[in-house]
N, C-alpha and C positions, 0 to 999 in steps of 0.2 A: 161565303165563309160558313163553315159548319160549326155551329155553336150550340151546345146544350140541347141536342136533338133537333135543331132547326137549321134551315138553310137561310142565312141572313145575307141580304144584298144591300149595298150602299150605292146610291146614285147621286152624282153631282150634276145639278141642273143649272144652266145659265139662263138668266132672265134677260130676254132680248131687249126690253125697253131700257135696260141700264146702259147698254153699250151701242145700241143702234147699228148692229152688224159689224162694228169695228173690233179691234183687238180687245180681248177681255182685260179690263183694268180693275174690276171690282168683283168680289165673290158673288156667286149666285146662291143657290140653296142646296142643301143635302137632304136626301130622302132615304129613310131606312125601311126596308121591307123584311119582315120576319115570317117565314112560311113553315108551317108544320104539316107533314103528310104521314099519317093522319093527324088531325088535331087532337091532343089529349082531352078527354071529357072534362077533367077538372079545370082545364084552362078555359074551355067554353063556358062552364058554369061561372067562373070568376069574371069573365068578360061581361056576362049578362047580370052580374050581381052588383049590389050597391053597398054591401056590408063588408065584414072582415075579409071575406074571400077575395073581394076585388082588390084590396090592398096587397094581399099575398100574390095575386096574379100580376099586379103592377110591379112588384119587386122582382118577379121572375123575368118580366119583359125588360125592366130597367137593367138587370144584370147582363142580359144579352147585349143590350145597347153599349154598356160600358166595355165589355170584352171586345165588341166589334170596333169601337173607337180606338182601343189600345192596340189591337191588331193592325188597324189601318195606319195608325201612327208609325208602328214598326215597319210596315211595308213601304210607306213613303220614304222613310229614312234609309232603308236598305235597298230594296229592289228599285224603288223610284229614284233614289239618289237625291231626294229633296232634303238636304242636310241643314238648311237655315230655318228650321222650325222652332218656334218658341214652345210648342207643346199643344196637343189637341186634348186638353183636359175635358172630360165629359161634364155636362151640366148636371146639377143635382136632380134628385128624383122629382122634386116639386116643380122645378123648371121644365123637366122633360114632359110631364103630364099637364103643365099649365098651358094657358092660351090667352091671348089678348083679344080673341074674337075672330081672328083671321083663320079661314078654313085650312090653309096649308100648314098651320102650326099645330093643328090638333092631332092627337093620336087616334087613329081609326082602325077598325077591324071588320072583316067580313068572312063568311063561311062559304067556300066555293064561289059561285057567281052571284051570290046575294048582294043586296045593296050595302054600301059601307055604312057603318055606325060609329059614332064617336065613343071613345072609352075615356071616361072621367072617373077614375077610381076614388074611393073614399079613403084618402090617405090620413093617417092619424095626425092630429095637430101636435106639432112639436115646436120647439124654439128654433126659429129660422136664423141661420147665420147671416149676418149683414156683410155685404161686400166690404172688404178691408179698406177700400178707398174712401168709404163713406162713414167710417167710424170717427168719433170726435177728434182724436189726435191727428188724424190724417187730413182734416179739412184745412184749407188755406184761408184762414181768417184775415181780417185787416191787420191784426197784430203780427201774424206770421208774414204777411206780404211786406210789412214795413221792415222786418228783420231781413227778408230776402233782398229788398232794395238796398239796405245799408251794406250788406255783404257784397252785393254786386258792385256798388260804388267803390268799396274798399279795394276790390281786385286782389284779395288775398287768396292765394292758391292753397287748397287743402292738401295734405300729404296723400299720395296716391293710394296708400294702404287703407286710409280711412274711407276714401271714395269707394274702393273695392269692397270693403266690409259692409258699407251701406247697401251696395248692390246685392251682395249675398243675403243681407237681412231681408231685402225685398222679396227674394225667393222664399225665404222661410215664412214670411207673413202671408204669402199666398198659399201656404200649405205644404211646401216641399220640406223634407226633413233630412234625407240622406245626403244629397248633394251639398246643401248649405253647411251641414256639419263637417263634411270632409273638406270642402273648400276653405272654410274659415280656419280649421285646424291646420291645414297645410300652410296657409298664409301666416298664421301666428308662429308656427314652428320656424319658418324661414326668417321672420323678423327677429325672433329671440335668438336664433343661431347666429345671425349677423351681429347682434348686440353682444352675445356671449363671447364671440371671437375678439371683439373690440376690448371687452373687459379683460380677457386673458392676456392679450397683447400688451395692454397698459399695465398689467401686473407683472410683466417680465417674462412671459412665456415666449419661447423661441418659435420660429416658423416650423422647425422640425417637430417640436413638441405639439404644436397646433395640428400638424398633419396627422400625428398619431392619435390625437384626441378627437379628430373629426367624426369618426364612426362611433365613438363612445358617448358623445353628447346627444342623448335621446331627448325627445320633446319633454318628457317628464323631468329629466335632470335639469334641462334649461329652465323650465317653468317653475319647478318646485324647489330647486336648490341654488343653481347658479344665479339666476335673476334676483331672487330675494336676498342672497348673500351680498349682492352688489349695492344694496340699499341700506340706509340707516333705519332704525326701528320706526321712526315716525313716518317714513315713506312706505314701509311695509304695511303699517296700519292703514294708510290711506287707500292702498290697492288690494287689501286682503280679500274683499268681496269679489273684485274682478278676477283675482287669481283663482279663487274657488270656482267661479262660474266657467272660466276657460278650462280648468282641470276637468270639470264634468264633461265639457264638450270634447276634450281630448279622449276621455274614456269611451264616450259614445262613438267617436271616430274609430278607435281601436276595435271596439266590438263589431262595428259594421264591416270594417275591412277584413277582420278575421272570421267573419261568419257567425259570431256569437249573438248577433242581434239582427233582426230584419227591420226594414224601414217602418213597418206598422207598429213596431214595439218602441220606437223612438218618441220621447215626450217632446212635442214641438215647443213647449214653454222653455224647456231646458236648452234647446237649440238657440232660441231667440235670446235667452239670458246669457248664453255663452258668447254669442256674437256681440251683445252689448258689453260684456266683460272685456272682450277683445278690443272693442272701440275705446274703452276706458284705459286699457293698458297701452295701446298705441298712442293715444293722446298724452298719457303720462310720460312715455318714453321720449316722444318728440320734445316735450317741454323740458325734460331732464337733459337731453342732448343739446338743446338750444342754450340752456343755462350754462352748461359746461363749456360751450364754445365761445361764450362772451368773455372779454378780458376783465 
């Protein structure tokens, strides 16, 4: 791959001791080589430096690595036909230049045929993001385990929409923005559309009228007008915050789809809040429908 003035090669290497010559059942290791011909003098200075210049050089190398992984991901999905990928998200810059002491995990460099040297840049100390799985709310404590056991014993099936929203939220918590915003918005629009049709039919609208209204009932109309009008004031007050969060999510979806916003401009907190709002609305709707179906 030709990236930022370099010829960058990616090698996938099988470790023989893992499979003992049989079919490959576990991944081996990937090795990235970045070659400059000729090597820029500022790059060589940065590789030999321990100060600010080393950090700038590290960012230059890291940027090439990120682009290489993104391009490799695309090639696997398209030319390679490997469609069942969860994603080859690049490691962060600290992980890339970090090492647990094993030689094959170090970043090294050499000039022409000289001996390889390790490159350990002086990266600025910043707040390191903790893996979302190891944050307090995600930990399975004895109390959480007790609730899981009780729910398992009760054998109560959750609505499919709630399960789907939790799955979408997982993507958002791992840093995705665009896909979760669009998926959650589509799911909520579908739910509210089905609910809206039930409300209108119960109000005396004919099938012919419903057919004419089908294209007129936009997500905004369903969320901000029809749905609230079907509730009493106390119910509207209970879900006001949920409605607002989902409406923000709806506007993010529209801006993304119409090209008014790129993924990097999306506030991840708003996406997560919108999905939480959607969870609140779905739970409210199911409780409302269950109550109305009881004699």
